[in-house]
C-alpha positions, -999 to +999 in steps of 0.1 A: -263-417-115-263-380-106-282-352-095-296-332-123-289-299-139-261-288-159-235-263-168-207-247-149-206-249-113-180-237-088-155-210-093-163-174-088-196-162-101-199-151-137-222-123-126-255-142-124-272-129-094-238-115-085-223-143-067-225-181-066-240-209-048-212-232-038-209-267-027-232-267+002-262-253-016-296-269-012-300-257-047-278-284-061-297-311-045-327-300-065-310-315-095-327-346-106-307-379-104-298-392-138-279-424-146-243-421-154-233-457-152-211-483-166-197-512-147-165-499-132-142-528-124-107-525-109-080-547-124-044-551-113-014-562-132+005-588-111+043-589-109+058-611-136+028-607-159+033-589-192+004-565-201-001-551-236+000-513-236-036-511-248-048-534-221-029-515-194-045-483-206-079-498-205-073-510-169-061-476-159-091-460-175-115-483-156-098-474-123-102-437-132-138-442-139-145-459-106-126-433-086-146-405-104-179-424-096-170-425-059-161-388-060-196-380-072-208-365-039-188-334-045-216-327-069-240-339-044-249-314-019-242-291+007-244-269+035-269-243+044-298-222+034-272-196+027-250-222+010-215-229+001-208-249-029-224-282-033-236-306-059-260-331-067-238-350-085-238-385-106-244-393-144-247-335-165-238-296-143-253-262-136-249-237-109-269-208-097-255-175-087-264-148-062-245-117-051-209-110-056-186-108-026-148-106-025-145-144-024-174-153-046-193-170-019-230-164-025-257-164+001-293-175-006-320-152+006-335-163+039-369-167+023-383-172-012-379-198-039-347-200-059-352-214-094-330-221-124-334-235-159-309-245-185-308-257-221-277-273-236-267-288-270-236-306-281-223-323-312-195-350-315-181-357-349-181-390-368-159-417-353-153-453-363-167-482-344-141-503-326-149-538-338-176-535-365-175-516-398-193-482-398-191-450-379-214-427-359-218-391-348-237-379-318-259-350-307-270-344-271-299-321-261-306-314-224-332-293-206-332-289-168-352-271-142-347-270-105-361-252-074-349-248-039-378-239-015-368-228+021-393-239+048-373-224+077-336-216+084-329-253+088-351-271+063-352-267+025-373-286+000-357-296-033-374-303-066-363-307-102-371-321-136-347-331-164-350-343-200-320-356-219-318-370-255-289-385-273-292-390-311-267-412-330-262-408-367-250-442-381-253-467-409-286-484-416-289-518-401-266-511-372-275-529-340-268-498-320-297-475-310-307-444-329-316-425-298-315-427-260-339-405-238-342-399-201-369-381-182-362-377-145-381-361-116-364-355-083-375-344-049-357-342-015-349-325+017-318-306+030-314-302+067-288-279+083-276-293+116-250-266+123-228-241+105-205-269+095-228-300+091-258-306+069-276-338+057-297-345+027-320-371+011-332-373-025-354-397-045-356-396-083-378-418-105-366-420-141-380-430-174-353-443-197-363-449-234-345-465-263-354-453-299-390-443-292-419-439-269-439-466-287-431-495-264-430-484-227-429-510-200-423-510-162-387-520-169-381-486-185-388-470-151-359-469-126-355-454-092-325-434-082-317-416-049-291-406-024-285-399+012-255-382+027-239-354+046-218-323+039-190-309+062-178-274+055-144-267+070-147-230+059-161-210+030-134-223+007-134-260+015-161-286+019-164-324+016-194-346+009-200-382+016-229-407+016-245-435-004-265-435-037-287-458-056-273-464-091-303-474-111-300-503-136-266-514-124-263-549-111-226-547-100-228-512-085-264-508-074-253-490-043-223-467-046-204-446-021-204-409-025-172-389-017-164-355-030-144-323-026-149-287-034-119-265-027-112-229-036-074-232-032-065-197-045-081-163-050-094-172-085-090-210-086-115-237-076-111-275-077-142-296-080-141-334-078-173-352-086-199-362-112-212-355-137-183-331-140-149-327-125-131-295-132-104-269-123-119-234-128-103-200-131-122-168-126-107-145-153-130-116-146-163-108-129-182-119-160-159-146-175-150-180-159-128-205-175-128-243-169-091-249-176-098-286-177-130-305-172-141-342-174-177-350-179-196-383-177-228-393-195-248-425-200-275-446-186-291-480-186-319-486-211-341-516-220-345-529-255-379-539-269-392-574-275-383-572-312-353-548-311-327-573-324-349-590-350-346-562-375-308-563-376-305-601-374-295-602-337-324-617-318-302-621-288-305-583-283-342-585-277-353-577-241-318-567-229-304-540-207-282-517-227-256-498-206-242-467-224-211-451-209-194-419-222-165-398-209-155-364-222-124-343-216-121-307-226-120-271-217-147-244-215-159-209-206-189-193-191-199-157-197-225-137-178-245-120-205-268-103-180-275-104-142-295-136-146-283-152-179-252-171-185-238-184-218-215-214-219-191-228-246-169-259-243-149-282-266-127-312-263-126-349-270-152-377-264-125-400-251-145-431-243-178-445-255-192-480-250-226-497-257-229-529-238-259-552-242-260-571-209-262-609-209-259-610-247-222-611-253-223-581-275-207-547-269-194-520-291-168-492-284-164-460-304-132-443-313-125-409-298-140-379-315-140-341-311-170-323-296-183-288-291-210-278-267-231-246-262-256-238-235-276-211-217-289-210-182-313-186-165-318-179-128-350-164-115 
């Protein structure tokens, strides 16, 4: 799961509002929590055992997924009313910017509502299915809105809404879904204890739909949330930790949150967390590069009472479907105007898996290239 909103965060501002909100920002907690799941299991290879290269790679990848999930709090939240660099983390990425200063550390106004909206689209090319004949391509559309509402210098109310839709183009008769949709609403509080310490709490009900809105049940509604704290060593380094509710996951219903946001050089920033981990470089006042970034997408969805009948797989009726996706790439953000940023990124969808729980059926997809464009507006 993660806190909502999307696009580039960290690094020096791209000009929007002349400066950026970094990892302590109440703003980030306004992101709605959205599921970025998968059952992440750690396996080890015992001495004397011979492991096939493919199996070893899969084990290593699962470990990397779990570590990234634990790092999710670096997207989870932060410091003060006049923030540092936080994140709301788990299962998409956006940042808001304020006024430029020499070290790109923005400060929120002491009063007034801070708002941001983003729209994003990506396309991944056709890729073969791992164990069945056929192939699929993928389109992702995401809209996010969030608000940070200061009550006083210590307390900030957080609110947000998010809509995400994944469309899969594939052969007729495939047991895989044609679309996955998530609508999430989040609300929470951020409390500043001191200049170094702050705490937060967020709840986020979500509606996860598979293929259509025709058959909605209580099992399509899931509850996410998080509690935790942020410690800011200085304006260039902060850590986040806590616990989060990972909706739809039996093995990892409660997950630890641990994250890091570190501006380790004049123009370089390291962000560890979900839904996006990246190393960013501020090339100019208007242009920021994500030299390398890793993003996680997915969720848990419920199939309908007749879902599997049409494809000859009745065992897929009334099952939880867990979808997990990992992307690795590079990107750039350009400040078109004071309040508008444009984003472009490209790379490889390195891992995708559809897993129908308690049915014995799962399907992986071969890697495929992707391209993503987006716009965000702060007001």
